[in-house]
N, C-alpha and C positions, 0 to 999 in steps of 0.2 A: 804484637806478639806478647804473651805473658812473659814477665821477667823473672819469675821465681824458678827454682831449680827444676822442678818436674813438670812444668807446664808444657813441655815438648811432648810428653807422653811417657808413661811408666807402666810396666806390667809384670805380673808374677802368676803363680798357679792358682787355679780354683778347681773345685770338683764338679765335673760334669757340665753339660750344656743345658740341663733341664731345671736348673735352680730357679726358684721363684724370686720375684723382685725382693720380697722381704728377706729371703736367705742371702741374696747377694748383698743387699745393703747392710746386712748384719755383720760385715767384716770389721766395722769400726764403731767407736763411740760418737754419737751425733753431738754436735756442738749446739749449745742453747744461747740465745741472746739475753736470757735472764739468768744471772749467776746463781740465783736461789732456786731455780726450777731447772734441774738437769735431766730429770727423767719423768715422763717423756719430754724430750727437748723441744723448745720453741724455736723454730727456724727463723733466721733473718730474711730479709727480702731477697738477697742474692741466693742464699741457700734454698729458699722456696722455689725460685725460678729454675735453679739447677736440678732440684729434686723432681719438679714437675716435668721437666724435659726428660729426665732419666726414666721417669715412670713411663712416658710415651715411647722412648727409645727401647726399653725392655720389651715392649710389645711389638713395635714395628720391625725389629730384627727378625721376627719370625713370620713376617708377611710373606706370602708367595711372590715370585717375581712380577706377576701381572698386577697385583695390588700395589707393590712398590712403584712400578712404572706409572700407574694411575695417579698416585699421590704426588709423585715428582712432577708430572705434567700439570697437575692442578696448581702446584706452587709456581712452576715455571711460567704458567699463563700469566700471573701477576708481575713476574720479573720482566717478561717480554713486553707487556703492556706499558710498564713503567719505563723501560729502556727506549721504546719507540717514541714515547712522549717527552722524555727529558734528557736522553743521552744523545748528543748530536751525531756521534759515530754511527750508532744504530739506526737513528732516523734516516740517514742517508743510505745505510746498507739495506735496510728493509725495503726502501723504495726501489733501489736498484734491482733487487731479487724478487719483487713482487710478493713480499711477505706482509700480510695484514696482521698487525700486532694485537688487534682485538678479535681476531677469528679464533674459534675453538682450536686448541693445540692438539695435534695428532702426529703420528709418525711421518705422514706425508708433508705436513706443514714444517715439521722439525728438520726434515732432510733437505729443505730449500736453504737452510742457514749455512753459509760457508764457514770453514774453519777459521779460527782466530789464531794468528801466529804471534810469536814473541816480537817479530819485526813489526807487525801490525800495531801492537801495543806501543812500541817505541815511536812509531811514526804518528799514531793517533794523538799522543800526548793528552792534553786536557779535554779533548773532544770525546774521550771515553768516560769522563766523569760526569755524573748526573747534575743537572742544574736545579733539581728539585728533590734533594734527599729527604725522605720522610723524617720530620723531627722526632718522631716516636722511636727511631732507630738509634738515636743518641749521636754523640760527637763523632766526627770523621777521624779516622786514623790513617796513618801513611807508613808504608814499609818499602824500603829499596832492597832488591835482591839481585844477585847474579844468576840465579836459577840453575837449572840443570844443563844448560847449554853455554854458560859463560857469557850470556847476553843480559846486561843489567836492565831491569825494569822497576818502575815504582807502582805499587798497587795501593789503591785506597779502600778502606773498609769503614765499619762503624762499630759502635758498642754492641750492636746485634750480632755482627759477624764474630766479635770477640766472645760473646756469650755462647754461641754455638761451638766455637773452639774449646772453651771451657767444658761445656757439656760432654763433648767427645773425649776430652782428657779424662773426665770423671768416668765415662763409659770404660775407657781403657784401664783405669784403676779397678773397676768392679769386674770386668772380664778376667783380670789377672788374679783377683783375690788378695791383692796386696794389703798388709796391715798398716793403716795409716799412722798408727802410733809408733812405728819403727823409724829408723833413720835412713834418709835418702841422700845419695850423693850424685852429682852430675859433673862430668868433664866436658865442657862444651864452649862454644864461642861466647865471649863476653865483650861487650863494646868497651868496657873500661878495663884498664890494667893490661899488663903484658906478661912476659914469661916470668918475671919476678913477683907478679901479683900473688899474695898469699891465699887468695880465695875469699869466699864469703860464707858466713853462717846465717841461716834464717831460722826463725822460731817455728815456721810451719813449712808446708810443702808447696804452697802457691795458690793462685786464685781459683783452682778447680776443687781442691780438697779442703782448704782451710775454712771456707764458709759452712761446710757441711759436717765435717768431722773434726774431732780433737786429734790433732796430728803431732808427730814427733818432729825433730829438727831436720833441716836439710842443709847440705853444703854444696857449694858450686866453685869449680876451679876453671880457670881459663884454659882452653884447649891449646894455647900457645905454650904452656908449661912443658918443659922437657919431660920425657917419659920417666926418667929416674926420680924426678921431683914428684911426679904424679903418684909413683908408688909410695913415696914417703908420706904424701898427703893422705892416701888411702889408709895407710897404717895408723895415722894419727886420728883421722875422723871416724874410721871404722863404720862405714855405712852398711846397712843391710841390703840396699838396692843400688845399683849403679847404672846411670844413663850416659852413653857416649857414642861416638862414631865407630863403625866397624873397623876402619883402618887403625884407629887409635886403640881399640880393644886388642887387635892382633899385635900391636906394638907392645902393649902391656904384657900380654901373654908371653911373647918372645923374650922380653927382658926378664921376666920372672923365671922362665925356664932356663935361660942361658946363665943367669947369675944366681940360680937356686935361691930366689927370694920368695918369701911367703907373705901373703896379705891376709888380713882378718877374713874369715869365711863370709862370703856374700850369700844371699838367698837367690838373687836373680840379677842378670844384666840385661838391660834393654838397649838396642841399637837403633839408630835413626840417621837420616841425612845422606846415606850413601847405599850402595849395593852391599848386601850381606854375602860375602863370598862363600862358596862351599867349603866345608871343613871347619868354619869358625865355631859352629855350635859344638861339634865334637871336641875341638881343642879347648874350648872353655870348660866343658864338662870334665875333661881329663885333668886340666890344670887346677881348676877351682871348685870342681864338684857342684857347679850350678848350671842351669839351662839359660839359653839366650832367647829372648823375645824380640822380634823385629817389628818395625812399623814403617809405613810409607806416608810421608807428608811432604808438603812443599810450603814455602813461605807465602806463595801467592794465593793458595786456596785452602790451606790447612790440611786436616787429615784426609788422605785419599783412601787408605785401607789400614786396618788394624789386624794383627795376627789373631786367628781364631783361638778361643780359650782351650780348645781340644786338639788342634792340629797346627802344623807349621805353615800352612798357607795363610792368605789374607782375605779379610772380608771387606768389600768396598763400603764406605760410609755413605750409604745411599740417602740418608735423611738430610744431608747437607750438600751433596753433590750429585749430579748425574754424570756417571762415568761411562764412556764408550771406549772399546778397544776395537780399532778398525784396521783392515788390511790395506794394501797399496791401492786398491780400487775403491776404498771408502766404505767397504762392506763390514758389518759386524763380524768379529772373529768367533769362531766356534771353539768349544773346549779343546785345549791342546794347541791352539794356534797362538802365535805371538804377533802383536800389532801395536800401532801407536796409541798412546793414552790420550783421550780427549775428555776434558772436564767442563762442566757448566755449574756455576755457583747458584744455589737456590735462595740464598738470603742476603747477597751483597747488592744492595740497591744504590750504593755510592758509586761503584764501578763494576757493573755486571760483566762477568766473563762468560760468554756463551760459546760453546764448542771450541774451547781454548786447547790447543795442542801444547802439552806440557814439555815436549821434547824427549819424553821417556817412552820406553816400550815395555809391555807386560804380556804375560801369557795367561789366557783365560782358563779357568778351571771348571770342573764339573760342580753341580750342586753339592754342598758340603754334607757329609754324613751327620754332622751335629744337628741338622734340621733347620738352621737359620736360612732365611730366604735371601739374605744379602749376598750379592754376586761374589764369586771367588776369583782371586788372582793367585796363581801358583808361583810366579816368578816375576821379578821386577828388574828391568834393565834401564838404569839411569846413570847418574853421575858416579864416577869412582874417583878416588883420590889416593895418591901415594903419601908416604911420610917424607918430610923434608929433613935433610941433614945439615945442621948449621956448620959454619967453619970451625966451631969449637968441638964438633963431634956429636953434640946433643941432637936428638931427634924430636921433631915437633910436627903437629898436624897444622899445615900452613893455612892461615886465613888471608894473608897478604892484602887485606883491605878489600876483598872481593865485593862486599856489599856497598863499598864507598867509591868504587872506581868510576861508575857512571856519573857520580856527582863531581868528579874531578876533571874528566876529560870525556868528549862525546864519542862513544864507541858502540859498535854493534855486537862485538864478540871478543873474547880474549882467552888466552891460555898462557900460564907461566910454566916454564920448563927449566929444571935444574940440570945444567950440563956437567958441572964439576962442583966441588965443595964451595967454591967461591964465584962461580959464573952462573948467571941466570939469563934466560932469554924471555922477554915478554912479547908473545905473539899477539897482534891486535888487528881487528877488522874495524877501521875507523869510520865514523860517520862523515868525516871530512878530513882533509890533510891536517896532520899534526904540525904544530909549530914547535920551535925549540923550547918555548915556555911550557907547552903541553907535555913534552917529554921530560922536562925537569920536574914538573908536578907529579908525573907518574912515577919516576925514580924516587922522589921524596916520599911518596905514599908507601911504596913497597919497602923502602929502607925503614920508614917509621914503624911499619907493622912487623917486619922480620928482624930489624936490627942491622948494624953496620957489618961490613966485611964482605959484601957481595958486589961484583961488577954486573951491571944490568944493561943488556943490549936489547934494544926495541926493534922488532921486525914487523913488517906490514904485509897483510894477506887479503885476498878476496873473500876467503872463507876458511874456517878451521874444521877439518873433518873429524867425525867420530872415529874411535878406534874399533878393534875387532868386536863383533857382536853388537855393534851399535852404541857402545858405551862412550860417553864423553868425559874427558878429564880436564877440569879447569886448572889443575896443577898436575905436572908429570915429572917424575924424576928419572934421569938417565944414568944415575949412579949404579954401579954394580950391586946386586943384592947381597 
């Protein structure tokens, strides 16, 4: 995953959906690799790749659904052929289900492929990793995530999958019309630092924008920082754009309203990583006079859907993923219906994920009035998260080492519940019986991430159910609101 402030995704306003490529790209000053030749700018290798992809994306977003599906199957044909020949898991799976990896791919052939669950990924282990990753795809990368169901998995990718992540981040910038010369701020998970970490300042916006545009500075603060300290940080750094989680945004708005605290005027807030609850857009507009742009992404597969430049619903990023929304019988959902989100990666040859059930639910929308052919999702139901209250009274967005848990102890699923100011329960579905040493490691990890002052009880379960509406909470607070 990109490490800079805005490589999760950033958005703001743009005029209309019929802007030409040249008009959209005209929102910033291009960066040149020759300091004495700034106009027209001479693009570097990374910028040239991103611009070339952007040129194609600007056209493919207007493809009709039939053409998008045709292009997706054309690319998936290569992925399936590669998976059948070099990924042991798929070699066995294809044989069991009578799938010919070299046969022309169509809907009938595709429907033979069973869904891939998170448990399947956990159990498959290295057999899901290709034994012959194309050298041209670059170095293999690795990412551990708790995912939207509290079930940790490790996903492999390559420099190519990273390039498509950056290209879609750049699309997000361009759809929003953000001015790259302005200041960007992010309050998000950081691997280093804790609640007292002062944050970071970067010269640019990150790997998506910096190679292409002359960018302003960006600022990043650890999400573990108490809300009051976040407000102080915003007042000091004065970003034009802010990226954070919906629950954290609501905590910031509540603190500002209750304490009559003002922050420097923002131009836009983008939310990610959680469900955007109803009312947050209006509350943000009322408190800060800015709009909220939301996006749907996962660590496993990257961007799933970005908010339409003209509407509040989402466009599936079909150039990088084949996304299906299916009902209980496995049939495609019609507009207005809500079903399971199933994704297939089009460019991950290190660890292909074919018909992977993310654990989220979404509502299918009608074709967008903007004219884009990219499929529409009107509502996304996935992970939600409460704010945690520390024994000191400070509120934080709790990470509690969620991405590290699977590296410490062998578990299938987990949930952390705050019972009182000082009492936590760690609910776990183990892969095997925990030893006293396992429990000690688990308590040590949570204490290291959240700080001292908590009593941590560990309870064991066969499964951890979703809450109302199918939402899953990997952290849940039972404190009075």
